[in-house]
C-alpha positions in Angstrom: 0.8 39.3 52.4 3.4 37.0 54.0 6.4 36.4 51.8 6.7 32.9 50.3 9.8 31.0 49.4 10.7 28.1 47.2 12.9 25.4 48.7 15.5 24.5 46.1 17.4 21.7 47.7 18.6 20.2 51.0 22.1 20.9 52.3 24.1 18.0 53.9 22.6 18.5 57.4 19.1 18.1 56.0 18.0 21.7 56.1 16.3 23.2 53.1 17.7 26.3 51.4 15.9 28.9 49.3 17.1 30.9 46.3 18.1 33.7 48.6 20.0 31.3 50.8 17.7 31.2 53.7 17.7 28.0 55.6 14.7 26.1 57.0 14.2 22.9 58.9 11.6 20.3 58.2 11.1 21.1 54.5 11.7 19.4 51.2 12.9 20.5 47.7 10.1 22.0 45.6 7.9 23.1 48.5 6.5 26.6 48.8 6.8 27.8 52.4 6.4 30.9 54.5 8.1 32.0 57.7 9.7 34.7 59.7 13.2 35.8 58.5 15.9 35.7 61.1 18.8 35.7 58.6 20.2 33.3 57.6 17.2 31.1 58.8 13.5 31.0 58.4 11.6 30.3 61.6 8.0 29.5 62.3 7.9 27.7 58.9 4.5 26.9 57.4 4.1 24.6 54.4 2.0 26.3 51.7 2.5 23.8 48.9 3.9 20.4 50.1 6.2 18.1 48.1 4.8 14.8 46.8 7.5 13.2 49.0 6.1 14.7 52.2 4.8 12.1 54.7 3.4 12.1 58.2 6.3 11.5 60.6 5.9 8.1 62.2 7.3 9.3 65.6 5.3 11.5 68.0 8.6 13.3 69.0 9.7 14.2 65.4 9.1 17.9 65.8 10.8 18.3 69.2 13.6 15.6 69.2 16.8 16.5 67.4 17.7 12.9 66.6 15.9 12.6 63.2 16.0 15.3 60.6 14.0 13.6 57.8 11.0 11.8 59.2 8.8 14.1 57.1 10.3 12.7 53.9 9.3 9.4 52.1 11.7 6.5 52.3 12.2 6.8 48.5 13.2 10.4 48.8 15.6 9.8 51.7 17.3 6.9 49.9 17.8 8.9 46.7 19.0 12.0 48.6 21.7 10.0 50.4 22.9 8.3 47.3 22.9 11.6 45.4 24.9 13.2 48.2 27.7 10.8 47.6 27.4 11.1 43.9 27.6 14.9 44.1 30.7 14.8 46.4 32.5 12.6 43.9 31.3 14.6 40.9 32.7 17.8 42.5 36.2 16.1 42.1 35.5 14.8 38.7 34.9 11.2 39.8 32.2 8.9 38.4 31.5 5.5 40.0 28.9 2.7 39.9 26.4 3.5 42.7 24.9 0.4 44.1 21.3 0.4 45.5 21.3 1.8 49.1 20.9 -0.6 52.0 18.8 0.8 54.8 18.5 -0.6 58.3 14.9 -1.4 59.4 13.2 0.8 62.1 14.0 0.1 65.8 17.3 -1.6 65.1 19.7 1.0 66.5 21.7 -0.9 69.1 23.6 2.0 70.6 22.6 5.5 71.6 23.8 8.4 73.8 21.1 10.0 75.8 21.1 13.1 78.0 19.8 13.1 81.6 19.5 16.0 84.0 18.1 16.5 87.5 15.3 19.1 87.9 13.3 20.4 90.9 10.6 17.9 89.9 12.9 14.9 89.4 14.8 13.7 86.4 14.4 14.3 82.7 16.0 11.8 80.2 15.9 11.9 76.4 17.5 13.5 73.4 18.5 17.1 72.8 16.1 19.3 70.9 17.5 20.2 67.5 20.2 22.9 67.8 19.6 23.2 71.5 20.9 22.0 74.9 17.4 21.4 76.1 16.7 17.8 76.9 13.5 16.4 75.4 11.9 13.5 77.2 10.9 10.6 75.0 8.3 7.9 75.5 8.8 6.2 72.1 11.4 6.0 69.4 11.2 4.5 65.9 15.0 4.3 65.6 16.3 2.7 68.8 16.2 -1.0 69.6 13.3 -1.7 72.1 15.9 -2.7 74.7 17.4 0.8 74.5 14.0 2.4 75.0 13.5 0.2 78.0 16.7 1.7 79.4 15.1 5.1 80.1 14.2 4.2 83.7 17.7 3.0 84.2 19.1 6.3 82.9 16.7 8.3 85.2 17.8 6.3 88.2 21.5 6.8 87.4 20.9 10.6 87.0 19.1 10.7 90.3 22.2 9.2 91.9 25.1 10.8 90.1 24.0 13.9 88.2 24.8 17.3 89.5 22.1 20.0 89.5 24.3 22.2 87.2 25.2 19.6 84.5 23.8 16.8 82.4 24.8 13.2 82.2 25.7 11.8 78.8 24.7 8.1 79.0 25.8 5.8 76.2 23.7 2.6 76.2 24.6 -0.4 74.0 22.7 -3.6 73.5 25.1 -6.6 74.1 24.9 -10.3 74.3 25.1 -10.0 78.1 22.5 -7.2 78.5 22.8 -3.4 78.5 26.3 -2.0 78.5 26.1 1.5 80.1 28.8 4.2 80.0 28.3 7.5 81.8 30.1 10.8 81.4 29.8 14.2 83.1 28.6 12.8 86.4 29.7 13.5 90.0 33.2 12.4 90.9 33.3 8.8 92.1 33.6 8.4 95.8 33.0 5.4 98.1 29.3 5.9 98.7 28.5 6.6 95.0 30.6 3.7 93.9 28.7 1.4 96.3 25.3 2.8 95.2 26.2 2.3 91.5 27.4 -1.2 92.0 24.1 -2.0 93.8 22.1 -0.4 91.0 24.0 -2.5 88.4 22.8 -5.6 90.2 19.3 -4.5 90.8 18.8 -3.2 87.2 20.5 -6.3 85.8 23.0 -4.3 83.7 25.8 -6.2 82.0 28.3 -3.5 82.8 28.3 0.0 84.2 31.2 2.4 83.6 31.5 5.9 85.1 33.9 8.3 83.3 35.4 5.2 81.6 36.1 3.4 84.9 34.2 0.1 85.2 32.2 0.3 88.4 30.5 -3.1 88.2 30.0 -5.9 85.7 27.4 -8.6 86.1 28.0 -10.3 82.7 30.6 -9.6 80.0 29.0 -7.2 77.4 29.9 -9.3 74.5 29.7 -8.2 70.8 29.9 -10.9 68.2 32.2 -10.2 65.2 31.9 -13.3 63.0 33.0 -16.4 65.0 34.7 -14.2 67.7 33.2 -12.8 70.9 34.7 -9.4 71.9 34.2 -7.4 75.1 34.9 -3.8 74.0 36.2 -1.2 76.4 33.5 1.2 77.7 32.3 3.6 75.1 34.2 1.9 72.3 33.1 2.5 68.7 30.5 0.1 67.3 28.5 0.2 64.1 25.0 1.5 64.8 23.0 -1.5 63.7 23.8 -5.2 63.2 22.0 -4.9 59.9 24.2 -2.1 58.7 27.3 -3.8 60.1 26.5 -6.9 58.0 26.0 -4.8 54.9 29.4 -3.1 55.3 31.1 -6.4 56.1 29.7 -8.0 52.9 31.0 -5.0 50.9 34.4 -5.2 52.6 34.6 -8.9 52.0 33.8 -8.6 48.3 36.4 -5.8 47.9 39.1 -7.9 49.5 38.1 -11.3 48.1 40.8 -13.9 47.7 43.4 -11.8 49.6 45.6 -13.8 51.9 47.2 -11.0 53.9 45.0 -8.0 54.9 45.8 -4.8 56.8 42.8 -3.4 58.7 43.4 0.3 59.5 41.3 2.1 62.1 40.2 -1.4 63.1 38.4 -0.6 66.3 37.6 -3.8 68.2 37.6 -6.0 65.2 34.4 -5.4 63.3 36.0 -6.3 60.0 39.3 -7.9 61.3 37.8 -10.9 62.9 35.3 -12.0 60.3 38.0 -11.5 57.6 40.3 -13.7 59.6 38.1 -16.7 58.7 39.9 -16.7 55.3 43.0 -14.5 55.6 45.7 -13.4 58.0 44.9 -9.9 59.2 47.0 -7.2 60.8 44.8 -4.7 62.8 45.9 -1.1 63.5 44.0 1.1 65.8 44.8 4.2 67.8 43.3 3.0 71.1 45.4 0.3 72.8 42.4 -1.0 74.8 40.5 -1.7 71.6 43.4 -3.7 70.2 43.6 -5.6 73.5 39.9 -6.5 73.3 40.3 -7.6 69.6 43.3 -9.8 70.5 41.4 -11.5 73.4 38.4 -12.1 71.0 40.7 -13.7 68.5 42.6 -15.9 71.0 39.3 -17.3 72.3 37.7 -18.0 68.9 38.2 -21.2 67.0 39.1 -21.6 63.3 40.5 -18.2 62.6 43.7 -17.5 60.8 46.5 -15.4 62.4 45.5 -12.0 63.6 48.1 -9.4 64.9 47.4 -6.0 66.4 49.2 -2.7 66.7 48.2 0.4 68.7 49.3 3.3 66.5 48.1 6.9 65.8 47.6 6.7 62.0 47.1 10.4 61.8 50.6 11.2 63.1 52.3 7.9 62.1 50.6 6.4 59.0 51.8 3.1 57.8 54.5 3.6 55.2 54.8 1.9 51.8 57.4 -0.5 52.9 55.2 -1.6 55.8 52.2 -2.0 53.5 54.2 -4.1 51.0 53.5 -7.4 52.6 49.7 -7.1 52.2 47.7 -7.9 49.2 44.5 -6.1 50.4 43.7 -3.3 52.8 40.6 -2.2 54.7 40.4 1.4 56.0 37.6 2.8 58.1 38.6 6.2 59.3 36.6 8.7 61.4 34.7 11.6 59.8 37.9 13.5 59.0 39.0 10.8 56.6 42.6 9.7 56.4 44.5 12.2 54.3 48.0 11.4 55.5 47.5 7.6 55.5 45.9 7.6 52.1 48.9 9.5 50.7 51.1 6.6 51.8 48.7 4.0 50.5 48.8 5.7 47.1 52.6 5.2 47.1 52.4 1.6 48.1 50.4 0.2 45.1 48.6 -2.3 47.3 46.3 -4.2 44.9 42.9 -4.0 46.6 41.4 -1.5 49.0 38.1 -1.5 50.8 37.3 2.0 52.0 34.6 2.5 54.6 33.5 6.1 55.2 31.0 8.1 57.2 31.6 11.4 55.3 31.1 11.7 51.5 33.3 14.8 51.3 36.4 13.4 52.9 35.9 10.1 51.1 35.8 12.0 47.8 39.0 13.8 48.7 40.8 10.5 49.6 39.3 8.8 46.5 40.8 11.5 44.3 44.2 10.8 45.8 44.0 7.1 45.1 42.7 7.6 41.6 45.5 10.0 40.8 47.9 7.3 41.9 46.5 4.8 39.4 43.6 3.2 41.3 40.1 2.5 39.8 37.0 3.2 41.9 35.0 0.1 41.0 31.8 0.7 43.0 30.2 2.5 46.0 27.7 0.9 48.4 25.8 3.5 50.5 24.6 2.1 53.8 22.0 3.9 55.8 22.3 2.8 59.5 21.0 6.2 60.8 17.5 6.0 59.4 15.8 9.4 59.0 19.0 11.3 59.8 21.2 13.2 57.5 24.1 10.8 58.3 25.6 8.9 55.3 27.9 5.8 55.4 29.4 3.9 52.5 31.8 1.2 51.5 33.8 1.3 48.3 36.1 -0.9 46.3 39.4 0.3 44.7 41.8 -1.8 42.6 44.9 -0.8 40.7 43.8 0.3 37.2 45.6 -2.5 35.5 43.7 -5.1 37.5 40.2 -6.4 36.8 37.9 -5.8 39.8 37.7 -9.5 40.5 41.3 -10.4 40.1 
């Protein structure tokens, strides 16, 4: 008789784990499964007794594409699992907080995606990587991407036919912008005169807003504008952007609430101005970002917008040179949106500064919990946490949180 296993829980990447610490993909807590043991994993998994939360994946590519890990789970389960993941990360450090209801972006709203493309003997294959594999899985439909991104597949195939080597794969980042598709290609052939001319011609024929090759802009038909509040910004190729407009708005609303009534705000890891520029409708904002090109794009957006208060910018590596307490003293609120590693060095300086209000945006519950513990130990109160799910059906979790000094009321 084939051995059977009880799935106890899901780990942060969405895999299930059994009592004997075997890991299985595509399962849910409480399910009885069988499979072949290739420690520490179970392969060829079969569901013997399904969970009440198991559903039919909406996408035909769910089994092969590595983009979504949780399409077999109900929306109710995914929402609670993501909120619980944040709650567990905080609880592990002895922190309790009000968890607001999760905000989940609708299907087909992802405005940016990086796809792989490779040349083969039969032509070109473009799509996503198979889970835990370098194999490229061609896709004909996607329930996550904005329809304009799905329509870009022929564009990607054409670019791969022109500029991919037979030994490598292109990484093609496609972003929906106000001017059309903004395309940035990496790992292609070196640019030379003929390739440059071919790519410029393709940009025109395919009606792309902009095409960049290894960060160099080859051609631009129309500025690939992103709107941040009243400002229009043209980000540098491949610059960070929130995954969906819906999710961006949810995070902005949380950040605005956490910094309400502030007159002077510092925005750390500001990117191209996702929060800086909308906040400038009511406060002066100083934006700090490691990439000088992003600060330049933010500044241009501010200068061309109307009705915004003063915005200043600074290109600075906040991991090596965090803002110090005397530099933070002139602000009455702070926004911080670090990458997945969090901002340990910067948060240590913030803790010394006693800045009254902090809006913390995070894409990793574990590093957020670490930084939250530092702030709480320095006298801050964690008022609430808002989980935002921009990466529907994935294991990815984002959140925004409000901190105030413990002697302040949350709305002061």
